[in-house]
Every structure is written in structure tokens, then in C-alpha cells.
C-alpha positions as CSV (number, residue, x, y, z in Angstrom):
1,M,0.0,0.0,0.0
2,S,1.4,3.4,-1.0
3,T,0.8,6.7,0.6
4,E,0.4,9.8,-1.5
5,T,0.5,13.3,-0.4
6,V,-1.8,15.7,-2.3
7,T,-1.2,19.4,-2.1
8,I,-4.2,21.6,-2.7
9,E,-3.6,25.1,-3.8
10,R,-6.2,27.5,-2.5
11,I,-7.2,30.4,-4.8
12,E,-8.4,33.4,-2.9
13,A,-10.8,35.0,-5.5
14,P,-14.0,36.5,-4.4
15,L,-17.1,34.6,-5.5
16,P,-19.6,36.5,-7.6
17,R,-22.8,37.5,-5.8
18,P,-25.8,35.2,-6.7
19,R,-28.2,36.7,-9.1
20,I,-31.7,37.3,-8.1
21,R,-34.1,35.9,-10.7
22,I,-36.3,38.9,-11.1
23,G,-38.5,37.1,-13.7
24,A,-39.2,34.4,-11.2
25,V,-40.1,37.0,-8.6
26,V,-42.4,38.8,-10.9
27,W,-44.2,35.6,-12.0
28,G,-44.4,34.5,-8.4
29,L,-46.1,37.8,-7.5
30,I,-48.5,37.4,-10.4
31,V,-49.4,33.8,-9.3
32,T,-49.8,35.0,-5.7
33,A,-52.1,37.9,-6.8
34,V,-54.3,35.5,-8.9
35,G,-54.5,33.1,-6.0
36,A,-55.4,35.9,-3.6
37,G,-58.1,37.1,-6.0
38,A,-59.5,33.6,-6.4
39,L,-59.6,33.1,-2.6
40,Y,-61.3,36.5,-2.2
41,L,-64.0,35.5,-4.7
42,L,-64.5,32.0,-3.5
43,T,-64.7,32.7,0.2
44,S,-68.0,34.6,0.1
45,P,-71.2,33.2,-1.6
46,E,-72.2,36.7,-2.5
47,R,-69.0,37.5,-4.3
48,R,-69.0,34.1,-6.0
49,Q,-72.5,34.7,-7.2
50,A,-71.7,38.3,-8.4
51,A,-68.7,37.0,-10.4
52,L,-70.8,34.2,-11.9
53,D,-73.5,36.7,-12.8
54,W,-71.0,39.0,-14.4
55,V,-69.4,36.1,-16.5
56,L,-72.8,34.9,-17.6
57,S,-73.9,38.4,-18.6
58,L,-71.0,38.8,-21.0
59,T,-71.7,38.9,-24.7
60,P,-69.3,37.4,-27.2
61,F,-67.8,40.9,-27.7
62,G,-67.4,41.2,-24.0
63,F,-65.5,37.8,-23.9
64,L,-63.3,39.1,-26.8
65,I,-62.5,42.3,-24.9
66,V,-61.7,40.4,-21.7
67,G,-59.5,38.0,-23.6
68,L,-57.7,40.8,-25.4
69,A,-57.2,42.6,-22.1
70,A,-55.7,39.4,-20.5
71,L,-53.5,38.9,-23.5
72,G,-52.3,42.5,-23.4
73,A,-51.5,42.2,-19.7
74,L,-49.6,39.0,-20.3
75,I,-47.6,40.6,-23.1
76,F,-46.9,43.6,-20.9
77,V,-45.6,41.5,-18.0
78,I,-43.4,39.5,-20.4
79,G,-42.0,42.7,-21.8
80,I,-41.2,44.0,-18.3
81,V,-39.5,40.8,-17.4
82,V,-37.4,40.8,-20.6
83,L,-36.3,44.4,-19.9
84,I,-35.3,43.6,-16.3
85,R,-33.4,40.5,-17.5
86,D,-31.6,42.6,-20.2
87,A,-30.7,45.2,-17.6
88,Q,-29.3,42.5,-15.3
89,R,-27.2,41.0,-18.1
90,R,-25.8,44.4,-19.0
91,H,-25.0,45.1,-15.4
92,A,-23.3,41.6,-15.0
93,R,-21.3,42.2,-18.2
94,A,-20.2,45.7,-16.9
95,N,-19.2,44.2,-13.6
96,D,-17.2,41.4,-15.3
97,A,-15.5,43.9,-17.5
98,S,-14.6,46.1,-14.6
99,S,-13.3,43.2,-12.5
100,D,-11.2,42.1,-15.5
101,N,-9.7,45.5,-15.7
102,M,-8.8,45.5,-12.0
103,G,-6.6,42.5,-12.4
104,A,-4.6,44.0,-15.2
């Protein structure tokens, strides 16, 4: 049986800060808001009946308007998340470039 000595060289470089996934935070807030709204509607028979009456009173044009509004809201949120992600990437690239210049 042989005994080997292993030397480990420690590199003292600061670790980058973990990125906050803003897109996940935004979608989590949206899901939370939808869930809170559903709980609000479903916990009272009066509110539940009022919501049902409103949905049943919609005409086909009303359904179209509600669908377009929901689609517009979805597109808006996706656009906001994309802008935030691009800003994070630009910020990360700028930090990488500045840290590369520090070592030179």
C-alpha cells in the first residue's frame, strides 16, 4: 500500500454574488395575486354569485374584450421581465469587464 500526499492550492478569489431571478419573482407575485383574488372571490357566496352573474352576462364581444385585455396584460408582463433581464445581463457584463480591468 502506498501513501500519496496531495497538495491543494487555494485560490483566494471573491465569489460573484448570486443573481436574483427577477423574472421568477415577478411571475411569483402574479401567481400570488391571482391566487389571492381567487380566494377572495370564493370565500364569500355573495362575491362568488356576483362573479358568476358577471361572467354569464358577458356577450361574445365582452368575452373578446376580456380575452384581449388578458393577452395585453400577459404581453406587458413578459416585456417588463425581458427588460429587467436585459438590464441584469448588461449590469453583469459591466461588472465582469470592470473586474477584469482591475486584475490588469
